[in-house]
N, C-alpha and C positions, 0 to 999 in steps of 0.2 A: 711639391711631391708629398709633403706632410699632410696638406689639406685633402688631397686626393685619397690618400691612405685612410684618413679619418672618415671621409665620406663613404668609402667602400665598407669600412667597419660598421658605420651607423646603418647603412642599407642592409648589411648582412644581419645585424641584430634585429632590425625591424622585420625582415623576412622570417627569421627564426621565431620571433614573437607571434607573427600572424599565423604561421604554420602550427605552433603549439596551441594557440587559442582555437583555431578551427578544429584541430584534433580533439580538444577537450569538449567542445560543443557537440560535435558529432558523437563522441563517445558517451556523453551525458544523455543524449537522446536514446541511445541503445540501452543504457542502464535504467532509464525511466521506463522504457517499454518492457524490459525484463521484470522490473519491480511491479509494474501494473499487471503483468501476467500472473505473478505470484498472488497478488491481492485478489484478482479475478477467481483464482482457485479457492481462496478462502471464502469469497462471497458465494460461489457455487455450492460449497460444502455447507455454509450456513443456510442457504435457501433450501437445500435438500433436507437438512435436519428439521427446519421449520415445517416443511411439507409433511414429514413423516410423523411428527409428534402431535398428539391430540390431548390437550390438557383437560382435566376434569375438576380441578380445584382452583380456587381464586388465586392462590399464590403462584401456581404454575402458569396460569393464564397471564398474570401480570409479568412474570419473568419472560415468557415467550413474546409478549408484546414489546417488552424492552429489547429483546434480541432482534425482533423484526424492525424496530426503530433504528437500531444500530446498523442493520443490514442496509436499510434505505439511505441512511446518512452516509455510510461508507461508499455506496454506489454513486451518490451525488458528488462526494468529495473526489472519488476516483475519476469520474467523468470530466471534471474540470482541472485535474492535476496536470501540471506541466513540469514540475521539478521533483527531485527525489524527496525533498522535505514534505511536499504535499502528498506524495504517495505514501510516505511513512505515516502521516496523520491518518490517511484512509485505512492503512494496515492496522494501526492501533485501534481504530474504531471497529474494524471487522473482528479483531481479537476480543474486543469487549462483547461483541455478539456471541462469540464462543463461550465466554464466561457465563452469560445469562442462560444460554442453552444448557450448559452443564448444571447450573443451579436449578433450572426447571426440571431437568431429568431427575435430579436428586429429590426434588419436591414431589415428583410423581412416583417415587419409589423405584426408579430405574437406575441402572448402571450409569454413571455420569458420562460415559463415552470416552473417546480418545482425548489425550491431553491437549491443552491449548498450544498451538504452534508458537515457537519463539520468534 
């Protein structure tokens, strides 16, 4: 009787562990998808800022070039991201693009624009 009770207990623990792991994996996929959507919004904003700005001095051209490089790098990182950590790296790269756009706007004598998202 004791062995049967132990076996039922072990099976219940294994079933609970399998349920929890499957729940975490499916939830993680949802969180990754949500995080990717947020980064896509950042990339869209960066792309539209780059399309609108036309630099006339060398410093602003270099800064916009750096922002464009960050945009392309973030797109590549996001395309291959499968974990939240990888999406966070792409997000930080996109935020770096915002930094260079703000600096380019300042170099052109314009308002730096909206703040960099957190």
